[in-house]
C-alpha angles and dihedrals in degrees: 000000000000089000090053092050092049090049091050092048090052091051092049090048091051091049091051092050090047094054091043090058093042087058095046092044092054093049094046094041092052097046097039091041091057094048091043090054091049089049091051093054092043090057092044092053093045091050093048092049091051094047092047090048107036092176090070092082087074086074095057092113089054090053088050092054090052091050093052091044093054092048091045097053088047091053088238102119090116093052110144094209118203090355089067090060090056092046093046092060090058101036146031092262108105133187118260120242085233088073091073100062092035096053090042094055097035095051091047090052091048092053093041093057096038107259112163104245144116132235109224093080088054090048090054091052092045093051096039095050094045092048092048090051090051091048092050091050088053090051095240118173123246095266092053091044089059091057092043091056092051088046091055092047090055094047093049094048092046095048093050103039099025097225103122098177092049091046094051095047097041094062091048096046105035101061099065116013112221093026125078114206095226092173086071095054097096098043094041094046094047095044090047092052092048093047088049091050093048093052090044090054088056092050099254104161122231118234112246124162124195107221125196134204099042102170127227110266105265140132098266097050089046090052090051091049090049090052093048092047089050091055090048091051090055092047090048087060089051090049094051093043092050091050094051096042094050092048093050094043094052091051093044097051102029112042099176110082092212093053090043096056093041090052090049091050093052092047090054090048092051092047090050090054091047095052089039093219139104091205093105097052120098122359098316100221090152090057090050090053091048091051092051088049088056104265125109137141115246097242100028091110093056095045091051090054090052095046094046095047092049092047101046094034090059092056105268114138138233126080146286102232101084091044086053088053088050093050093045096046096047093042091048091049093052098042094045090061089058096050101040102260124131107264092228092053090042091054090054092049090047093051092051095043096047092046088053092048096053096041101034089224110129097167092049091047091051092050091045089057092053093046097050102028104028131247099278093093096037097124091053090047090054092050091049092049094047095048094046091048093052097044101040092078122209095317121122143161093246119064092198093056110114122220098208099175130032118261091220105047140004093276130133109234106153100197133147118252114261 
């Protein structure tokens, strides 16, 4: 009888927890979804203004001064960005609610004036900080705050990029590599769906690319995909290394944050004049689409790495994920032409593999491929994700990301990504 009562109590407790997280997920999904939608349109407008007025990129250093000024008056110059979200899930240090308006404005300014950056990293910070603020207002304990932060990250990512499955899984997988935070499945999934629905209501379009030339599943195409994914894994290491080296070098040689970001802005302007192209300014979604349609410049992937590292390292804001898509798609397009794969298909494989390499998230990368390219090439997407994950080493975009288990054998290592 006692066993039956204990079993019943456990069921009742689980039901209570379930409905608690349904409630929190709805609240966070709604609020973060609205702000994520506003953020999407803010970036879209800033990008359109820049593209309609190409001369505006000359004022990139001025935009940088404004960014540092806003962070300075908010006492947030030492803000750790996306890394703080990772750290907050494992510690008592939590993101400030001030992060949300700051990253919103700073990323918009970066895109307006042509800094090479993405937006998903900013969406993670926006969602995580808003969700944490909501959780603190509701007097949640530290354990629940950890889940709330992941919940907000999923809602922000989903509202902005419109890939709800990817958004839900990314927050669960990216914090501690080798360990999936299954306790966050319900809140992250529900918040992601609600954020997705909110942005859909306001006519935010979902990214879907039609790829051509998907080969029949056979040994030779698989070998070619493995080779391409291996190249992408190596380039993902270069990408991460470039991001970290630029950031450290700027801080080492230019101590003043105003001078640092102004110098970075001028360097980006000079490089733009040297390459005589605006392709590497902003996020570059149009270049990604061109690559998937079969058209990419030979060295576009390398130039995007350089532009992004120099932009974000100087203190401009945004994210690294869309630039990683850019690098992967253009690299995949170029390499595929050398090994006998269709350039469109190769661009898709490159995007998935490089995203996996820089984030260390193979399951998320696999699901991303299905969401934005369709399921027809799913087996190839899985191979690309797995190979890139294994060969990209312990490098990553986020220094606070923990590699809990070895990539090479079932061994507990618990080390931070390089």
